[in-house]
C-alpha positions as CSV (number, residue, x, y, z in Angstrom):
1,X,325.5,56.1,-135.6
2,X,326.1,59.8,-136.0
3,X,322.9,62.0,-136.0
4,X,323.4,64.8,-138.5
5,X,320.0,66.5,-138.4
6,X,320.3,69.1,-135.5
7,X,316.5,69.1,-134.9
8,X,316.4,65.4,-134.2
9,X,319.4,65.7,-131.9
10,X,317.7,68.5,-130.0
11,X,314.6,66.3,-129.5
12,X,316.5,63.5,-128.3
13,X,318.3,65.7,-125.7
14,X,315.0,67.1,-124.5
15,X,313.5,63.6,-124.2
16,X,316.3,62.0,-122.1
17,X,315.4,64.0,-118.8
18,X,311.7,63.3,-119.3
19,X,312.4,59.6,-119.6
20,X,314.6,59.6,-116.6
21,X,312.1,61.5,-114.5
22,X,309.3,58.9,-115.4
23,X,311.5,56.1,-114.3
24,X,312.6,57.9,-111.0
25,X,309.0,58.8,-110.2
26,X,307.9,55.2,-110.4
27,X,310.4,54.4,-107.6
28,X,309.3,57.4,-105.5
29,X,312.8,58.9,-105.5
30,X,311.0,62.3,-104.9
31,X,309.0,61.7,-101.6
32,X,308.4,65.4,-101.2
33,X,306.1,65.1,-104.2
34,X,303.7,62.8,-102.3
35,X,300.4,64.3,-101.2
36,X,300.7,66.3,-97.8
37,X,298.4,65.8,-95.0
38,X,297.9,67.8,-91.7
39,X,299.5,65.3,-89.4
40,X,302.7,64.8,-91.5
41,X,304.3,67.6,-89.5
42,X,302.8,67.4,-86.0
43,X,302.5,64.0,-84.3
44,X,304.6,64.6,-81.2
45,X,302.5,64.4,-78.0
46,X,299.6,63.4,-79.9
47,X,296.8,61.5,-78.0
48,X,294.7,60.3,-81.0
49,X,293.4,61.5,-84.3
50,X,290.0,60.7,-85.9
51,X,288.8,62.1,-89.1
52,X,286.3,61.5,-91.9
53,X,289.3,62.3,-94.1
54,X,292.8,60.9,-94.2
55,X,295.1,62.9,-91.8
56,X,298.4,61.3,-92.3
57,X,300.2,60.4,-95.5
58,X,301.6,57.2,-94.2
59,X,298.4,55.9,-92.7
60,X,297.1,52.8,-94.6
61,X,294.1,51.6,-92.4
62,X,290.4,52.3,-92.7
63,X,288.8,55.4,-91.4
64,X,285.5,53.9,-90.2
65,X,284.0,50.6,-89.3
66,X,280.2,50.7,-89.7
67,X,277.3,48.6,-88.9
68,X,274.4,48.1,-91.3
69,X,271.1,48.1,-89.5
70,X,269.3,45.8,-91.9
71,X,271.3,42.7,-91.0
72,X,273.9,44.0,-88.5
73,X,276.7,43.3,-90.9
74,X,280.0,45.3,-90.2
75,X,282.4,46.6,-92.7
76,X,285.5,48.8,-92.8
77,X,285.9,51.8,-95.2
78,X,288.8,53.8,-96.3
79,X,288.8,57.0,-98.4
80,X,288.3,58.0,-102.1
81,X,290.4,60.1,-104.3
82,X,289.2,63.3,-102.7
83,X,290.7,62.1,-99.3
84,X,287.3,61.9,-97.7
85,X,285.7,58.6,-96.4
86,X,284.4,56.6,-99.4
87,X,280.8,57.7,-99.3
88,X,280.0,56.1,-102.7
89,X,281.2,52.7,-101.4
90,X,279.2,53.2,-98.1
91,X,276.0,54.0,-100.0
92,X,276.4,51.0,-102.2
93,X,277.0,48.7,-99.2
94,X,274.1,50.0,-97.1
95,X,271.7,49.9,-100.0
96,X,269.2,52.2,-98.3
97,X,269.7,51.0,-94.7
98,X,270.8,53.2,-91.9
99,X,274.4,52.7,-90.7
100,X,276.1,53.2,-87.4
101,X,279.6,53.8,-86.2
102,X,281.2,50.8,-84.6
103,X,284.9,52.1,-84.8
104,X,286.4,55.4,-85.7
105,X,290.0,54.5,-86.3
106,X,292.9,56.4,-84.8
107,X,295.3,57.7,-87.4
108,X,298.0,58.8,-84.9
109,X,299.8,55.4,-84.9
110,X,299.0,54.8,-81.3
111,X,296.0,52.5,-82.1
112,X,293.6,54.4,-79.7
113,X,290.4,53.8,-81.7
114,X,287.2,55.1,-80.6
115,X,284.8,52.3,-80.4
116,X,281.2,51.3,-79.4
117,X,280.6,47.6,-79.5
118,X,276.9,47.8,-78.2
119,X,274.6,48.2,-81.2
120,X,271.9,50.4,-79.5
121,X,274.5,52.8,-78.3
122,X,276.3,53.4,-81.6
123,X,275.8,56.9,-83.2
124,X,274.3,57.1,-86.6
125,X,276.5,57.8,-89.5
126,X,275.4,60.2,-92.3
127,X,277.0,59.6,-95.6
128,X,276.9,63.2,-96.7
129,X,279.2,63.5,-99.7
130,X,280.5,67.0,-98.7
131,X,280.6,66.7,-94.9
132,X,280.2,63.1,-93.8
133,X,279.5,62.9,-90.0
134,X,278.0,61.0,-87.1
135,X,275.5,62.0,-84.5
136,X,274.1,60.4,-81.3
137,X,270.5,60.3,-80.4
138,X,271.0,62.1,-77.1
139,X,270.0,58.9,-75.2
140,X,272.9,56.7,-74.9
141,X,275.2,56.9,-78.1
142,X,278.8,57.5,-77.7
143,X,282.3,56.3,-78.7
144,X,285.0,55.4,-76.1
145,X,288.8,55.7,-76.4
146,X,290.2,52.7,-74.3
147,X,293.5,53.6,-72.5
148,X,295.0,52.1,-69.2
149,X,294.6,55.3,-67.2
150,X,291.8,56.9,-69.2
151,X,291.8,60.8,-69.3
152,X,295.2,60.8,-67.5
153,X,296.8,59.2,-70.6
154,X,295.4,61.6,-73.3
155,X,296.1,64.8,-71.2
156,X,299.2,65.7,-69.3
157,X,298.0,63.9,-66.0
158,X,294.7,65.4,-66.1
159,X,295.9,69.0,-66.8
160,X,297.1,70.3,-70.1
161,X,295.7,69.2,-73.4
162,X,294.6,70.4,-76.8
163,X,291.4,69.4,-78.7
164,X,290.9,70.3,-82.5
165,X,287.5,69.5,-83.7
166,X,285.0,69.9,-86.5
167,X,281.6,69.8,-84.9
168,X,278.0,70.9,-85.4
169,X,276.6,72.3,-82.1
170,X,273.2,71.6,-80.8
171,X,271.5,73.1,-77.8
172,X,270.4,70.9,-74.9
173,X,271.7,69.6,-71.5
174,X,274.5,67.5,-72.9
175,X,278.2,66.5,-72.4
176,X,280.0,66.5,-75.8
177,X,283.3,64.8,-74.9
178,X,285.7,63.8,-72.1
179,X,285.1,62.6,-68.6
180,X,282.9,64.1,-65.9
181,X,282.1,63.0,-62.3
182,X,280.6,65.8,-60.2
183,X,283.0,68.7,-60.2
184,X,285.9,66.5,-61.2
185,X,286.0,66.6,-65.1
186,X,287.9,67.2,-68.3
187,X,285.0,68.0,-70.5
188,X,282.9,70.3,-72.6
189,X,279.2,71.1,-73.5
190,X,278.6,72.0,-77.1
191,X,276.1,73.6,-76.3
192,X,274.4,73.5,-73.0
193,X,270.6,74.3,-72.8
194,X,271.4,78.0,-72.1
195,X,273.1,78.3,-75.6
196,X,276.6,78.6,-73.9
197,X,279.5,76.4,-74.8
198,X,281.5,75.3,-71.7
199,X,285.1,73.9,-71.4
200,X,286.0,72.4,-68.0
201,X,289.5,70.9,-68.1
202,X,289.8,70.3,-64.4
203,X,287.8,70.9,-61.2
204,X,284.6,72.8,-62.0
205,X,283.6,75.5,-62.0
206,X,285.8,78.5,-62.8
207,X,284.0,81.7,-63.7
208,X,285.8,82.1,-67.1
209,X,284.9,78.8,-68.7
210,X,282.2,79.6,-71.3
211,X,281.4,81.4,-74.5
212,X,277.9,82.3,-75.9
213,X,277.5,80.0,-78.9
214,X,273.8,79.9,-79.7
215,X,274.3,81.6,-83.1
216,X,276.4,78.7,-84.0
217,X,273.8,76.0,-83.2
218,X,273.3,73.6,-86.2
219,X,276.3,75.2,-88.1
220,X,279.6,73.5,-88.8
221,X,282.4,75.1,-87.0
222,X,286.1,74.4,-86.1
223,X,286.4,74.3,-82.5
224,X,289.7,74.5,-80.6
225,X,290.0,73.8,-76.9
226,X,293.4,74.3,-75.2
227,X,294.4,73.9,-71.5
228,X,297.7,75.4,-70.6
229,X,299.3,75.0,-67.2
230,X,297.4,78.3,-66.2
231,X,294.7,79.1,-68.8
232,X,291.9,77.8,-70.8
233,X,291.4,78.9,-74.4
234,X,288.3,78.4,-76.6
235,X,288.6,79.2,-80.3
236,X,285.9,79.1,-83.0
237,X,287.0,79.0,-86.6
238,X,290.5,80.2,-85.6
239,X,289.3,83.1,-83.5
240,X,290.1,83.4,-79.8
241,X,286.7,83.6,-78.0
242,X,288.1,83.0,-74.5
243,X,291.7,83.1,-73.0
244,X,291.4,83.1,-69.2
245,X,293.0,81.7,-66.0
246,X,291.9,78.3,-64.6
247,X,292.5,78.1,-60.9
248,X,290.5,75.3,-59.6
249,X,292.9,72.3,-60.0
250,X,293.4,69.4,-62.3
251,X,291.2,66.4,-63.2
252,X,292.1,63.3,-61.1
253,X,289.5,60.8,-62.8
254,X,290.8,57.8,-64.6
255,X,287.7,56.9,-66.9
256,X,288.2,56.5,-70.6
257,X,287.7,59.5,-72.8
258,X,284.3,59.6,-74.5
259,X,283.1,61.3,-77.8
260,X,279.4,62.0,-77.7
261,X,279.3,61.9,-73.9
262,X,281.5,62.5,-70.8
263,X,282.2,59.2,-69.2
264,X,280.9,59.1,-65.7
265,X,278.3,61.7,-66.2
266,X,274.5,61.4,-66.2
267,X,273.2,58.9,-68.9
268,X,270.6,61.3,-69.9
269,X,273.2,64.0,-70.9
270,X,274.4,62.2,-74.0
271,X,275.1,64.7,-76.9
272,X,273.3,65.3,-80.2
273,X,276.4,67.2,-81.3
274,X,277.7,66.1,-84.8
275,X,281.3,65.1,-85.5
276,X,283.4,64.9,-88.5
277,X,287.0,65.4,-87.2
278,X,288.6,65.2,-83.7
279,X,292.3,65.5,-82.9
280,X,293.8,65.6,-79.4
281,X,297.2,66.3,-77.9
282,X,298.2,65.6,-74.3
283,X,299.9,69.0,-74.1
284,X,299.1,72.7,-74.8
285,X,300.7,72.7,-78.3
286,X,302.0,75.9,-79.5
287,X,299.7,78.5,-81.0
288,X,301.6,78.3,-84.3
289,X,300.9,74.6,-84.4
290,X,297.2,74.6,-83.8
291,X,296.8,77.6,-86.1
292,X,298.3,75.6,-88.9
293,X,296.0,72.6,-88.2
294,X,293.0,75.1,-88.1
295,X,293.9,76.7,-91.3
296,X,294.3,73.3,-93.0
297,X,291.1,71.9,-91.6
298,X,288.9,75.0,-92.4
299,X,290.2,75.1,-95.9
300,X,289.6,71.4,-96.4
301,X,286.1,71.3,-95.2
302,X,285.1,74.9,-96.5
303,X,284.4,76.3,-93.0
């Protein structure tokens, strides 16, 4: 059949590519159009990746496993359309009950989940719709990342490493993450009781290992900690606060990495720091790489 009306012919020509595009899109022939997430580009040398949002586009597992205090039932939760853990589903399920973190699932692909199986040591989860987070009670709450050689596996043999985190500092005698036995440690205090933030990625205590951080207490910030072969770096909201030499040697402990405590340290020094995102690499990743993660994270969480 010959189409004589030029207007109809033009409409048919215009509709053909639209129809083809719709068919192609259904089969995902344009993978570059899928949503982008911060770990899509940088997973080499990663140790683990925890978030209250989805961090990697191919990740299909849950973000959190929670325990409901009213009956101790446990349930896994994924994320909603906004990429944040599904707070609406959590609130429906908890029905007014307090909930606690059993597992913070690792999105790196390595399966290094942060876990606490003992009920009275699980940090409480707060289903804030804008910034969901968990916080320990400062007594015994923490999560542990189980690896065969502990801190040696998630750093470069107790030396180099990079932590990118979204935390809300509090001020007390507390160990916020890592391992710590005497002076042999790979850990941080966010904050100590003197309002300083300390980073000790190796034998303590170098003179240049802290920043004053009292003005950031109870405020959400992006904290970046980097240990290079020679230096320690502390950054707050993508700004260098400290870049100084570390000369006292590497951590030789083998305890598992903890979040909300430093494994091996005094039980009374558990943290009340709040956590919403925690990514670690076992090397000192390039500044261009951690700056890209910082920018993405700060934009996403409005920091």
